[in-house]
C-alpha positions in Angstrom: 3.8 -68.7 -21.2 2.9 -66.3 -18.4 0.5 -68.8 -16.9 3.0 -71.7 -17.2 5.7 -69.6 -15.6 3.5 -68.4 -12.8 2.3 -71.9 -11.9 5.8 -73.3 -12.1 7.1 -70.5 -9.8 4.3 -71.0 -7.3 4.8 -74.7 -7.0 8.6 -74.8 -6.9 8.8 -71.7 -4.8 6.4 -72.9 -2.1 8.2 -76.3 -2.0 11.5 -74.6 -1.6 10.1 -72.4 1.1 8.5 -75.1 3.2 9.8 -78.6 2.3 13.3 -78.0 3.5 12.4 -76.7 6.9 12.8 -73.0 6.0 11.0 -70.7 8.5 10.9 -73.5 11.0 8.3 -75.5 9.2 8.6 -78.9 7.5 5.8 -80.8 5.8 5.9 -84.6 5.7 3.9 -84.6 2.4 6.3 -82.2 0.7 9.2 -83.9 2.3 8.2 -87.2 0.6 7.8 -85.4 -2.7 11.2 -83.7 -2.6 12.9 -87.0 -1.9 12.8 -87.4 -5.7 14.0 -83.8 -6.4 17.0 -82.2 -4.8 17.1 -78.5 -4.0 19.2 -77.6 -7.1 16.6 -79.1 -9.5 13.8 -77.2 -7.8 15.8 -73.9 -8.0 16.3 -74.5 -11.8 12.6 -75.1 -12.3 11.9 -71.9 -10.3 14.4 -70.0 -12.5 12.7 -71.4 -15.7 9.3 -70.2 -14.4 10.8 -66.8 -13.4 12.3 -66.5 -16.9 8.9 -67.0 -18.5 7.4 -64.3 -16.2 10.2 -61.8 -16.9 10.0 -62.3 -20.7 6.2 -61.9 -20.8 6.4 -58.8 -18.5 9.0 -57.2 -20.8 6.9 -58.2 -23.9 3.8 -56.6 -22.4 5.6 -53.3 -21.6 7.3 -53.1 -25.0 4.3 -54.3 -27.1 1.8 -52.0 -25.4 4.3 -49.2 -25.3 4.9 -49.4 -29.0 1.2 -49.6 -29.8 0.4 -46.8 -27.4 -2.4 -49.0 -26.0 -3.1 -48.3 -22.4 -6.7 -49.6 -22.4 -5.8 -52.2 -19.8 -4.5 -49.6 -17.3 -7.0 -48.4 -14.7 -8.0 -44.8 -14.3 -9.6 -43.1 -11.2 -13.1 -43.8 -12.7 -12.3 -47.5 -13.0 -12.0 -47.8 -9.2 -15.6 -46.5 -8.8 -16.8 -48.6 -11.7 -15.2 -51.7 -10.3 -17.2 -51.2 -7.1 -20.3 -50.8 -9.2 -19.5 -54.0 -11.1 -19.2 -55.9 -7.8 -22.6 -54.4 -6.7 -24.1 -55.6 -10.0 -22.7 -59.1 -9.5 -24.0 -59.2 -5.9 -27.5 -58.3 -7.2 -27.5 -55.0 -5.3 -27.8 -52.8 -8.4 -30.4 -53.9 -11.0 -32.6 -56.9 -10.9 -29.9 -59.6 -11.3 -29.4 -62.5 -9.0 -26.6 -63.0 -6.5 -23.4 -63.9 -8.5 -25.6 -64.4 -11.5 -26.8 -67.7 -10.1 -30.4 -68.3 -11.2 -32.9 -68.2 -8.3 -30.4 -66.9 -5.8 -31.2 -63.4 -4.6 -30.1 -61.2 -1.6 -32.9 -60.6 1.0 -34.6 -57.3 0.2 -33.6 -55.9 3.6 -29.9 -56.5 3.0 -30.2 -55.3 -0.7 -31.9 -52.1 0.3 -29.2 -51.3 2.9 -26.4 -52.0 0.5 -28.1 -50.1 -2.3 -28.5 -47.1 0.0 -24.8 -47.3 1.0 -23.7 -47.5 -2.7 -26.1 -44.7 -3.6 -24.4 -42.4 -1.1 -21.1 -43.2 -2.9 -22.7 -42.2 -6.2 -22.9 -45.8 -7.4 -26.4 -46.5 -8.6 -26.0 -47.9 -12.1 -23.8 -50.5 -13.9 -20.6 -49.3 -15.5 -20.3 -49.2 -19.3 -17.4 -51.6 -19.7 -15.1 -51.7 -22.6 -13.0 -54.7 -23.7 -11.6 -54.9 -20.2 -14.0 -54.9 -17.2 -13.2 -52.2 -14.6 -12.3 -54.7 -11.9 -9.9 -56.4 -14.4 -8.2 -53.1 -15.0 -7.9 -52.4 -11.3 -6.5 -55.8 -10.6 -4.0 -55.6 -13.4 -2.8 -52.1 -12.6 -2.8 -52.0 -8.8 -2.4 -55.7 -7.8 -0.8 -58.0 -10.3 1.5 -55.4 -12.0 2.8 -54.1 -8.7 3.2 -57.6 -7.2 5.0 -59.0 -10.3 7.3 -55.9 -10.3 8.2 -56.6 -6.7 8.8 -60.3 -7.4 11.0 -59.5 -10.4 13.1 -56.8 -8.6 13.5 -58.8 -5.4 14.1 -62.0 -7.4 17.1 -60.4 -9.2 18.5 -59.2 -5.8 18.2 -62.8 -4.5 19.8 -64.2 -7.6 22.8 -61.8 -7.5 23.2 -61.6 -3.7 26.7 -63.1 -3.7 27.9 -60.5 -6.3 26.3 -57.8 -4.3 28.1 -59.0 -1.2 31.3 -59.0 -3.1 31.0 -55.6 -4.5 29.0 -53.5 -2.1 29.9 -52.3 1.4 29.4 -52.3 4.3 28.5 -56.0 4.4 25.9 -55.5 7.1 24.0 -53.2 4.8 24.0 -55.7 1.9 22.7 -58.4 4.3 19.8 -56.1 5.3 19.0 -55.5 1.6 19.0 -59.2 0.8 17.0 -60.1 3.9 14.4 -57.4 3.1 14.2 -58.5 -0.5 13.7 -62.1 0.5 10.8 -61.2 2.8 9.2 -58.9 0.2 9.6 -61.7 -2.4 7.9 -64.3 -0.2 5.1 -61.9 0.9 4.4 -60.8 -2.7 4.3 -64.5 -3.8 1.8 -65.4 -1.0 -0.4 -62.4 -1.8 -0.5 -63.0 -5.6 -1.2 -66.7 -5.0 -4.2 -65.8 -2.8 -5.4 -63.3 -5.4 -5.1 -65.9 -8.1 -7.1 -68.5 -6.1 -9.9 -66.0 -5.4 -9.8 -64.9 -9.1 -10.1 -68.5 -10.3 -12.8 -69.4 -7.8 -15.0 -66.4 -8.5 -14.6 -66.8 -12.3 -15.6 -70.5 -11.9 -18.7 -69.7 -9.8 -20.1 -66.7 -11.5 -21.9 -67.7 -14.7 -21.3 -64.4 -16.5 -17.5 -65.1 -16.4 -17.8 -68.5 -18.2 -17.7 -67.0 -21.7 -14.6 -65.1 -20.7 -12.9 -68.4 -19.5 -13.9 -70.0 -22.8 -12.5 -67.1 -24.7 -9.1 -67.7 -23.1 -8.9 -71.0 -24.9 -10.8 -70.2 -28.2 -9.7 -66.6 -28.5 -13.3 -65.8 -29.5 -16.3 -64.3 -27.7 -19.9 -64.1 -28.9 -21.0 -60.7 -30.1 -24.2 -61.1 -28.0 -22.1 -61.5 -24.8 -20.1 -58.4 -25.7 -23.3 -56.4 -26.4 -24.7 -57.1 -22.9 -21.6 -57.0 -20.8 -19.1 -54.8 -22.6 -21.3 -52.1 -23.9 -18.5 -49.6 -24.7 -16.5 -52.3 -26.5 -19.6 -53.3 -28.5 -20.1 -49.8 -29.7 -16.5 -49.6 -30.7 -16.8 -52.8 -32.7 -19.9 -51.5 -34.4 -18.2 -48.2 -35.4 -15.3 -50.2 -36.9 -17.8 -52.3 -38.9 -19.5 -49.1 -40.1 -22.8 -50.0 -38.4 
């Protein structure tokens, strides 16, 4: 539902943003597309997508709050571990290849310089990842959660702007609030879209991510993959199984 809502909001939002000449830009391609859809229809589709995002955001907060499960939230150590994870994927730490692509390695001169730089930061070995990789926890906590919160809050301001104008004063202050909310909403939407594009591309290119993509569909992941790439999670599973 969250994925569906996000995609629907991105598509309808950007069409609304550009196809009708907002911000002084009009695309002939989008213009032809929206000949079949008026603005009201696109707004309704945008609201449907937004509704899905709000419901799933509320579900995540309530569900994890009741369970007391904060394993997806990043800690200070996860920031450092996420850098170490990137270094491993780049082939700087360890003997792995660049992005896990067989036969592709960084030149030794570049690898040595980067390894020395990471070493000065105290990053010289791979992180012991749990169920969630450090970089996933950092992205979830400091990027997607913050951006989605901004989108939801500013979205509600935009939806109820006429009521705000009718109940709040002075009117100039309300106009400034709505104007700022609109810009923050659009900026957050652009940033989160760029992050999603990078996220999808990197996950598609790096072979070690492929089992994770498959797990999104099958809801299953091989124990062998968990053992080699999620060491802390593997140990937890073995403890639960009494091994």
